[in-house]
N, C-alpha and C positions, 0 to 999 in steps of 0.2 A: 504494500500500500504506500502511495506517495506521501512524503512528508507535507505537513500543512504549512503554507506560507505564513510567516510570522514576522512582525516588526516589534522591536523593543526599544524604547527610548527612556532614559532615566538620568538622574543627576550623578550616578555613581559608576557608570561604565560607558564606553563608546557606543554610539547607535549601532543597532544590529538589525539587519533585514536579511532573511534567509528564505530559500526555496521559492524565489520569484516575487517576494514582497518588495515594495518600493515606497519609502516614506514621502515621496514627492507626488504620488498618485492619489486620487480621491478614492476613499473607501467608505462604506456605510458605517456610521458610528452608533446606530440604533438608539437605545435609551440614554446614551451619553448626551443626547439632545436635551433631556429633561433639565440638567443643571443650567444649561444655557437659557431655557425658558424660565426657570426659576430666577436666574440672574436678571433677566429682562423684567420680571415681576418686581423685584426689589428696587431696580433702577427707576422704573416708572413710579413706584411709591415714593422714592427719595425726591423725585422731581415734582411730586404733588399731583400726578395724573390719576392716582387711585390710592386706596388704603388697603393694606393687606387683609384687614378684618372686615372689609366691605362685603355685604351679602351679594351673592352671585346674581340675584334678580335685579340688581342695579345696572347690570351690563348686558344681560342676555334674556331672551324671552322664555324664562323657566317659570314654573308655577310658583306663586308667592308662598313664603313660609317654609321653604325647604330647610332653612338654617345653614345652608352651605356657604362658606366664605372662600375668598381667594386663598387664604392661608390653609384652609382645610384641603383644598385641591393640591396645593404645593407640597403639603406634608403627608399626602395620601391618607387623610382622615376624613374624607368627604362622605364616606359611606357608599360611594359608587363602586361597581364591580371592576375587576381587573380589565375586562375587555368589553367593548360595546357589542350589543347584539347584532346579528346579521352578517358576520364575517364569513369569508369563503375559505375552504381548506387549502387550496394551492397558492393563492395570492390574496391572503386574508383581508388586507386593508384596501384593496382596489375599489370596492363599492362604497367605502366610507368617505364620501365627499361632503361638501358643505351642506347640501340638501339633506343628506342622511343624518348628519349631526343635528341640524335644525329640527328635524322631526323628533329626534330623541330628546332634545332640550325641552320641548313643549310637554313632554310627559316624564320629565326627569324624576318627579316625586315617586313614580311607580317603579323606578329602576334601582333605587337605593337598597342596600342590604343591611344598613345599620344607620343609627342616628349620627349626624356630623360630630366628630370629636370623640366618638365612643371607642373606636379601635382603628388601628392602622391596617390598611389593605392596599398594597401596591397597585396602582391603577393607571394603565395607559389611557383608558377612557377619561379619567379625571384630568389628565394632562391635555388631552384634546379639548376638553371643555375649558380648561384654564387658558390655553392658547387662544381660543375663540374670544374669551373675555378680555384678554390683553389687546387683541385686535380692535375690539369695540372701544376700550378705554383709550388706546393710543391713536385711533383714527387712521390706521394705515395697515397694509398687509403684514403678516408675521415676519417675513424675512426682512422687510424694510425696517421694521422696528428693531429687530435683532441687530441689524447692521448699524443703525443709528445710535442705539443706546448701549450696545455691548461690544460688537466686533470692531467698529471704527475707533472708539476710545482706546481700545487695546492695540490698535494697529495691526489687526489680524485679518488676513484674507483667506482664500482657499477654504471657505465654509459655505455650503450651498445645498439646496435641495435638488438641483439639476446640474451636475457637473458635466463638462464636455465628454462626449462618448470616448474620445481618444485619450482621455486622462483618467478614466475609471479603471479600477483594479477589481476584477471579479474572480471568483473561484471557477474551477474548470471541472466539468463532469465527464460523461461518456465521450470517448474519442477526443478528449481535450477541448471540447466545446465549452465556451463560457456559459455559466449558469445565469439565467435571467433573474435579476433581483426582484424582490417584492416592490410593488407600487406603493409609495408612502408619501406622495406629494399632496394628498388631500387633507382631510381634517385631522389625520393622525400625525401630520408633520411636526407639531410642537412636542409630541410625545416621543418620537423616534425616527423621524424622516430625514435628518440631515446627513450629508456626506462631507468629509473633510480629509485633507491629507494628514497622515500621522504627525508630520512636522507642525502643522497648524494646530492640531489637537493638543500636542505637547505644550505648545505656547499658551493655549487656553488653560491647561491644567496648572502650569507654573504661575500664570498671571492671576488666576482666581484663587488658587489654594496656597501658594507659597508667598508670592509677592503681595497678594490681596490688593491689587490695584483698584478694584471696584468696591472695596470694603469687605465686611465679613462675608464668608461664603453663604450662598443662598440656602434656604431650607431644603432644597431639592437634594443636596448631597447626603449620602448615607453616612452614618457615624457609628463606628465600632471602636469603642475605647477612644484613643486619640486619633485613630485613622479616619480621614475623610476620603470617601471613595464613591465611585459609581461605575456601573458596568452597562453593557448593552449587547443585544444580540438580534440579528435578523435571520433570514433564511440560511445564509452561508457566510456570515461575518459575525465576529464577536470582539468586544473590546473591554478592557479594564483600565481604569485610571484611579490613582490614589496618591495621597500625600500624608506624611507624618508631621507631628509638631516640630520635629528637628529640622524640617525643610527637605527631607528626602522625598522624592516623588518618582512615579513610574507610569508609563503608558505601554500597554501591550495590546496589539491588534493582530488577529488571526483570521485568515480566510476559512473560517469554520464556524458553524452555528453552535458549537459546543462551548457554551458560556462558562460552564463549571470549570473546565480545564483552563480556559483563559484566565478566569479569576484566580485559580490556584497558582498558576505561573506568576501572575502579577504580585500576589501576596508573598509568595516565597522569595521572589527577587527583591521586593521592597524591604523585607525583614532580614535578608541574609547579610 
């Protein structure tokens, strides 16, 4: 079995790209999109465009009285399920466009599985809703807001939902053919649809978690002891990013959807 293409960037060793990986090509970063969406949330709050504890119905056409706030969505405590209903098996998020999200928003009270703040349940659906709320509050498309409030202030490019086809790095399947990636440019984009080069992603990690150029890390980052981290996985790509209080950091990207192995590699290297 062929080795999985892997890219490792860190503070403690030279960059490593093996088995066909390339840190200058665009790869799917999956749910590592979420900390960027969370950073956009806190930036808009700092600029007075919204309040983290504002109710969702202030921004979107959801039933009144759900009790869900923007902070609940960012912290995965909204009570919304992990996935929106109506996904497909092979390309699950393709039908989840703006119209599909709007129809779910209007009956959002019937989709919750717990009261807001009652328990934490990781939710792609919740981040799709959060992204839609940020678009309403910011008065511009998601990627335009992300660029204006997060990427441009950090001087980072090479982050997009639609990279040039000749700069995408994809896994290969039968007879060496590239595997068609999931379609994630619709409503799911703020939850997991961005592409970035590993070099650009590493700069995001260091800027947000080590240098903290935009303030304290957003509530989207996972916290395990002193480790701040997030991962992401799509059909055939997975990523782990993390930083310790000492300033040590790591980014691991693999052309494999096996997120558990990618996470293990990242944690082991970070703590070695």
